[in-house]
MARVEXTOR-986256 format. One record per atom (N, C-alpha, C): residue number from 1; atom name; x, y, z. Coordinates in Angstrom, 2 decimals. Example, Ala and Ser with C-alpha at 12.3 -4.5 7.8 and 13.67 -1.06 7.14 Angstrom:
2
1 / N / 13.19 / -5.69 / 7.80
1 / CA / 12.30 / -4.50 / 7.80
1 / C / 13.20 / -3.30 / 7.80
2 / N / 12.85 / -2.25 / 7.08
2 / CA / 13.67 / -1.06 / 7.14
2 / C / 12.90 / 0.03 / 7.87
END
This chain:
87
1 / N / 57.12 / 184.66 / 53.38
1 / CA / 58.40 / 184.04 / 53.12
1 / C / 58.24 / 182.52 / 53.28
2 / N / 58.91 / 181.77 / 52.45
2 / CA / 58.76 / 180.32 / 52.48
2 / C / 59.53 / 179.71 / 53.64
3 / N / 59.16 / 178.49 / 53.97
3 / CA / 59.81 / 177.79 / 55.08
3 / C / 61.27 / 177.51 / 54.76
4 / N / 61.54 / 177.16 / 53.51
4 / CA / 62.93 / 176.87 / 53.12
4 / C / 63.80 / 178.12 / 53.27
5 / N / 63.28 / 179.26 / 52.86
5 / CA / 64.05 / 180.50 / 52.98
5 / C / 64.24 / 180.89 / 54.44
6 / N / 63.26 / 180.56 / 55.29
6 / CA / 63.38 / 180.87 / 56.71
6 / C / 64.39 / 179.95 / 57.39
7 / N / 64.30 / 178.65 / 57.11
7 / CA / 65.20 / 177.69 / 57.75
7 / C / 66.64 / 177.84 / 57.28
8 / N / 66.82 / 178.14 / 56.00
8 / CA / 68.15 / 178.24 / 55.42
8 / C / 68.39 / 179.65 / 54.89
9 / N / 68.29 / 180.63 / 55.79
9 / CA / 68.42 / 182.03 / 55.35
9 / C / 69.82 / 182.34 / 54.82
10 / N / 70.82 / 181.61 / 55.27
10 / CA / 72.19 / 181.83 / 54.77
10 / C / 72.54 / 180.95 / 53.59
11 / N / 71.61 / 180.09 / 53.19
11 / CA / 71.86 / 179.17 / 52.08
11 / C / 72.06 / 177.75 / 52.58
12 / N / 72.21 / 176.83 / 51.65
12 / CA / 72.41 / 175.42 / 51.95
12 / C / 73.83 / 175.05 / 51.58
13 / N / 74.55 / 174.47 / 52.54
13 / CA / 75.94 / 174.08 / 52.29
13 / C / 75.96 / 172.72 / 51.59
14 / N / 76.51 / 172.70 / 50.39
14 / CA / 76.59 / 171.47 / 49.60
14 / C / 77.97 / 171.37 / 49.00
15 / N / 78.74 / 170.37 / 49.44
15 / CA / 80.10 / 170.14 / 48.93
15 / C / 80.96 / 171.40 / 49.05
16 / N / 80.89 / 172.00 / 50.23
16 / CA / 81.63 / 173.22 / 50.58
16 / C / 81.27 / 174.42 / 49.71
17 / N / 80.10 / 174.39 / 49.10
17 / CA / 79.59 / 175.52 / 48.32
17 / C / 78.25 / 175.92 / 48.93
18 / N / 78.08 / 177.19 / 49.17
18 / CA / 76.82 / 177.68 / 49.73
18 / C / 75.86 / 178.01 / 48.59
19 / N / 74.76 / 177.29 / 48.55
19 / CA / 73.73 / 177.52 / 47.53
19 / C / 72.60 / 178.32 / 48.16
20 / N / 72.33 / 179.48 / 47.63
20 / CA / 71.25 / 180.32 / 48.16
20 / C / 69.90 / 179.81 / 47.70
21 / N / 68.91 / 179.95 / 48.57
21 / CA / 67.55 / 179.56 / 48.22
21 / C / 66.81 / 180.76 / 47.65
22 / N / 66.05 / 180.53 / 46.61
22 / CA / 65.29 / 181.59 / 45.95
22 / C / 63.80 / 181.25 / 46.00
23 / N / 63.05 / 181.84 / 46.93
23 / CA / 61.62 / 181.52 / 47.01
23 / C / 60.87 / 181.83 / 45.73
24 / N / 61.25 / 182.87 / 45.03
24 / CA / 60.61 / 183.19 / 43.76
24 / C / 60.87 / 182.14 / 42.70
25 / N / 61.98 / 181.44 / 42.83
25 / CA / 62.31 / 180.38 / 41.88
25 / C / 61.32 / 179.24 / 41.94
26 / N / 60.85 / 178.93 / 43.15
26 / CA / 59.84 / 177.87 / 43.28
26 / C / 58.55 / 178.27 / 42.58
27 / N / 58.20 / 179.53 / 42.65
27 / CA / 56.98 / 180.01 / 42.00
27 / C / 57.11 / 179.94 / 40.48
28 / N / 58.26 / 180.31 / 39.97
28 / CA / 58.49 / 180.26 / 38.52
28 / C / 58.45 / 178.82 / 38.02
29 / N / 59.09 / 177.92 / 38.76
29 / CA / 59.09 / 176.52 / 38.36
29 / C / 57.68 / 175.94 / 38.44
30 / N / 56.94 / 176.30 / 39.48
30 / CA / 55.55 / 175.83 / 39.59
30 / C / 54.68 / 176.32 / 38.46
31 / N / 54.89 / 177.55 / 38.05
31 / CA / 54.13 / 178.10 / 36.92
31 / C / 54.47 / 177.36 / 35.63
32 / N / 55.75 / 177.11 / 35.41
32 / CA / 56.16 / 176.39 / 34.20
32 / C / 55.61 / 174.97 / 34.19
33 / N / 55.60 / 174.33 / 35.36
33 / CA / 55.08 / 172.96 / 35.46
33 / C / 53.59 / 172.93 / 35.15
34 / N / 52.85 / 173.86 / 35.73
34 / CA / 51.40 / 173.89 / 35.50
34 / C / 51.08 / 174.14 / 34.03
35 / N / 51.73 / 175.11 / 33.44
35 / CA / 51.48 / 175.41 / 32.03
35 / C / 51.94 / 174.28 / 31.12
36 / N / 53.04 / 173.64 / 31.46
36 / CA / 53.54 / 172.53 / 30.66
36 / C / 52.62 / 171.33 / 30.72
37 / N / 52.05 / 171.06 / 31.90
37 / CA / 51.15 / 169.92 / 32.03
37 / C / 49.82 / 170.17 / 31.31
38 / N / 49.36 / 171.41 / 31.34
38 / CA / 48.09 / 171.72 / 30.68
38 / C / 48.23 / 171.70 / 29.16
39 / N / 49.32 / 172.26 / 28.65
39 / CA / 49.50 / 172.35 / 27.20
39 / C / 50.23 / 171.15 / 26.61
40 / N / 50.76 / 170.27 / 27.46
40 / CA / 51.51 / 169.09 / 27.02
40 / C / 52.73 / 169.46 / 26.17
41 / N / 53.41 / 170.53 / 26.55
41 / CA / 54.63 / 170.93 / 25.85
41 / C / 55.75 / 171.19 / 26.84
42 / N / 56.96 / 171.09 / 26.38
42 / CA / 58.13 / 171.39 / 27.20
42 / C / 58.60 / 172.82 / 26.94
43 / N / 58.07 / 173.43 / 25.90
43 / CA / 58.52 / 174.77 / 25.53
43 / C / 58.20 / 175.81 / 26.61
44 / N / 57.26 / 175.52 / 27.50
44 / CA / 56.98 / 176.49 / 28.57
44 / C / 58.17 / 176.66 / 29.49
45 / N / 58.96 / 175.60 / 29.68
45 / CA / 60.16 / 175.73 / 30.50
45 / C / 61.16 / 176.65 / 29.83
46 / N / 61.29 / 176.53 / 28.53
46 / CA / 62.22 / 177.40 / 27.79
46 / C / 61.74 / 178.85 / 27.83
47 / N / 60.44 / 179.05 / 27.69
47 / CA / 59.89 / 180.41 / 27.73
47 / C / 60.10 / 181.03 / 29.10
48 / N / 59.83 / 180.28 / 30.17
48 / CA / 60.05 / 180.80 / 31.53
48 / C / 61.52 / 181.08 / 31.78
49 / N / 62.38 / 180.21 / 31.25
49 / CA / 63.82 / 180.45 / 31.40
49 / C / 64.23 / 181.72 / 30.68
50 / N / 63.72 / 181.93 / 29.48
50 / CA / 64.05 / 183.14 / 28.72
50 / C / 63.52 / 184.39 / 29.41
51 / N / 62.35 / 184.30 / 30.02
51 / CA / 61.79 / 185.47 / 30.70
51 / C / 62.56 / 185.84 / 31.96
52 / N / 62.99 / 184.83 / 32.72
52 / CA / 63.69 / 185.13 / 33.98
52 / C / 65.19 / 185.27 / 33.79
53 / N / 65.77 / 184.53 / 32.87
53 / CA / 67.20 / 184.61 / 32.64
53 / C / 68.04 / 183.94 / 33.72
54 / N / 67.43 / 183.12 / 34.55
54 / CA / 68.16 / 182.45 / 35.63
54 / C / 68.55 / 181.05 / 35.18
55 / N / 69.79 / 180.93 / 34.76
55 / CA / 70.26 / 179.65 / 34.22
55 / C / 70.36 / 178.58 / 35.29
56 / N / 70.45 / 178.97 / 36.56
56 / CA / 70.56 / 177.98 / 37.63
56 / C / 69.27 / 177.19 / 37.81
57 / N / 68.16 / 177.67 / 37.27
57 / CA / 66.88 / 177.00 / 37.45
57 / C / 66.45 / 176.20 / 36.23
58 / N / 67.22 / 176.17 / 35.18
58 / CA / 66.77 / 175.50 / 33.96
58 / C / 66.70 / 173.98 / 34.13
59 / N / 67.64 / 173.37 / 34.82
59 / CA / 67.61 / 171.92 / 34.99
59 / C / 66.44 / 171.46 / 35.85
60 / N / 66.23 / 172.04 / 37.05
60 / CA / 65.05 / 171.62 / 37.81
60 / C / 63.75 / 171.92 / 37.09
61 / N / 63.72 / 173.01 / 36.34
61 / CA / 62.51 / 173.37 / 35.62
61 / C / 62.22 / 172.37 / 34.51
62 / N / 63.23 / 171.98 / 33.75
62 / CA / 63.03 / 171.00 / 32.68
62 / C / 62.60 / 169.65 / 33.23
63 / N / 63.25 / 169.20 / 34.30
63 / CA / 62.90 / 167.91 / 34.90
63 / C / 61.47 / 167.94 / 35.41
64 / N / 61.08 / 169.02 / 36.09
64 / CA / 59.73 / 169.12 / 36.64
64 / C / 58.68 / 169.17 / 35.53
65 / N / 58.95 / 169.91 / 34.47
65 / CA / 57.98 / 170.00 / 33.36
65 / C / 57.85 / 168.65 / 32.65
66 / N / 58.95 / 167.96 / 32.44
66 / CA / 58.88 / 166.65 / 31.78
66 / C / 58.11 / 165.65 / 32.65
67 / N / 58.36 / 165.65 / 33.95
67 / CA / 57.61 / 164.77 / 34.85
67 / C / 56.12 / 165.12 / 34.87
68 / N / 55.80 / 166.41 / 34.86
68 / CA / 54.41 / 166.83 / 34.84
68 / C / 53.73 / 166.40 / 33.54
69 / N / 54.46 / 166.46 / 32.44
69 / CA / 53.92 / 166.00 / 31.16
69 / C / 53.66 / 164.50 / 31.19
70 / N / 54.55 / 163.74 / 31.79
70 / CA / 54.35 / 162.30 / 31.90
70 / C / 53.12 / 161.98 / 32.74
71 / N / 52.95 / 162.68 / 33.84
71 / CA / 51.77 / 162.46 / 34.68
71 / C / 50.50 / 162.86 / 33.96
72 / N / 50.53 / 164.01 / 33.27
72 / CA / 49.35 / 164.48 / 32.54
72 / C / 48.98 / 163.53 / 31.42
73 / N / 49.97 / 163.00 / 30.72
73 / CA / 49.69 / 162.03 / 29.66
73 / C / 49.10 / 160.74 / 30.24
74 / N / 49.58 / 160.33 / 31.39
74 / CA / 49.06 / 159.14 / 32.02
74 / C / 47.64 / 159.30 / 32.55
75 / N / 47.29 / 160.51 / 32.95
75 / CA / 45.96 / 160.77 / 33.49
75 / C / 44.95 / 161.17 / 32.42
76 / N / 45.44 / 161.46 / 31.23
76 / CA / 44.54 / 161.88 / 30.15
76 / C / 43.65 / 160.72 / 29.73
77 / N / 42.36 / 160.95 / 29.73
77 / CA / 41.47 / 159.86 / 29.33
77 / C / 41.58 / 159.56 / 27.84
78 / N / 41.21 / 158.36 / 27.46
78 / CA / 41.27 / 157.97 / 26.05
78 / C / 40.13 / 158.65 / 25.30
79 / N / 40.43 / 159.30 / 24.22
79 / CA / 39.42 / 160.07 / 23.49
79 / C / 38.29 / 159.24 / 22.89
80 / N / 38.51 / 158.02 / 22.37
80 / CA / 37.37 / 157.28 / 21.83
80 / C / 36.33 / 156.93 / 22.89
81 / N / 36.77 / 156.72 / 24.12
81 / CA / 35.83 / 156.39 / 25.17
81 / C / 34.96 / 157.58 / 25.55
82 / N / 35.53 / 158.77 / 25.47
82 / CA / 34.78 / 159.96 / 25.82
82 / C / 33.83 / 160.38 / 24.71
83 / N / 34.30 / 160.33 / 23.49
83 / CA / 33.47 / 160.81 / 22.37
83 / C / 32.35 / 159.84 / 22.02
84 / N / 32.44 / 158.62 / 22.47
84 / CA / 31.38 / 157.65 / 22.20
84 / C / 31.51 / 156.96 / 20.85
85 / N / 32.57 / 157.26 / 20.11
85 / CA / 32.75 / 156.63 / 18.80
85 / C / 33.83 / 155.56 / 18.90
86 / N / 33.77 / 154.75 / 19.92
86 / CA / 34.81 / 153.76 / 20.16
86 / C / 34.73 / 152.54 / 19.25
87 / N / 33.90 / 152.54 / 18.27
87 / CA / 33.95 / 151.43 / 17.33
87 / C / 32.74 / 150.69 / 17.23
END
């Protein structure tokens, strides 16, 4: 069981609304982020959303996948330097 689920077993109180924590949700979002960063697409978030059907996780999933894509694009080496045909 995750630390968040242990610490907030009754949920997190936010603006007088109790939001339940879903440890499996973190795993699904992590999977979507990893696949999105590797494939450089945002469609993995949509696919994971369609598979799980949990609409409450679509916003954090989209934000995380877009940020992962930005990081992956920034870390991607320039192809002419690697292939040796840089001019």
